[in-house]
C-alpha positions in Angstrom: 13.7 0.8 9.2 10.4 0.8 7.8 9.5 2.1 4.6 6.1 1.5 5.3 4.2 5.3 5.1 6.4 6.6 2.1 5.6 3.1 0.2 2.0 3.5 0.8 1.3 7.1 -0.4 4.0 6.4 -3.9 2.0 2.7 -5.1 -1.3 4.0 -4.2 -0.5 7.1 -6.4 1.3 5.1 -9.2 -1.6 3.0 -9.3 -4.1 5.5 -9.6 -6.4 5.0 -6.5 -7.2 8.3 -4.4 -7.1 8.1 -0.4 -10.5 7.4 -0.5 -10.9 4.8 -2.9 -8.2 2.8 -0.8 -9.4 3.3 2.4 -13.0 2.7 1.3 -12.0 -0.9 -0.2 -10.2 -1.6 3.1 -12.6 -0.2 5.7 -11.0 2.6 7.1 -11.3 6.1 7.3 -9.7 8.5 4.5 -7.9 9.9 7.3 -6.8 7.0 9.1 -4.6 6.4 5.7 -3.7 9.9 5.3 -2.0 9.4 8.7 0.0 6.4 7.6 0.9 7.9 4.5 1.9 11.1 6.2 2.7 11.1 10.1 4.8 7.7 10.0 2.0 6.3 12.3 1.6 2.4 11.4 -1.7 0.8 11.2 -2.9 -2.4 12.7 -1.8 -5.8 11.1 -4.9 -6.9 9.6 -5.3 -3.2 8.5 -1.9 -3.7 6.3 -2.9 -7.2 5.3 -6.1 -5.4 4.0 -3.9 -2.3 2.3 -1.3 -4.8 1.1 -4.2 -7.3 -0.1 -5.8 -4.1 -2.1 -2.4 -3.2 -3.6 -1.6 -6.9 -4.4 2.0 -6.3 -2.6 3.0 -8.5 -0.3 3.8 -7.0 3.6 7.3 -8.1 3.5 7.7 -6.2 0.7 5.9 -3.3 1.5 7.7 -3.0 4.8 11.6 -3.7 3.6 11.6 -2.4 0.1 11.9 1.4 -0.7 9.2 1.3 -3.5 9.3 5.3 -4.1 12.1 4.5 -6.5 9.6 2.3 -9.0 7.6 3.5 -11.5 4.1 2.0 -12.4 5.9 -0.7 -14.5 8.3 -2.1 -12.0 5.1 -1.7 -9.2 3.3 -3.9 -11.5 6.0 -7.0 -12.0 6.2 -6.9 -8.0 2.5 -7.1 -7.7 1.0 -10.5 -7.0 -1.1 -12.4 -9.8 -4.3 -13.8 -9.2 -4.2 -17.6 -8.8 -6.4 -19.9 -11.2 -8.0 -22.7 -8.8 
């Protein structure tokens, strides 16, 4: 079972992003993001990748772990770190 809808909302709020800010960053509407968070509708795969990239969380973690029990510090430990070329 996917944890996606609850994880999206939790991680976004813990990181201090509004729905509009995240939606704008990944080129979707705020209402689409709200549907993903609240209704359990799932985004297209390319949209999911864009959301996860913006949140710096892997798709695998976003789909399989229950991140709602993570506080900000714990979420920051699982965020991908930028790589230096």
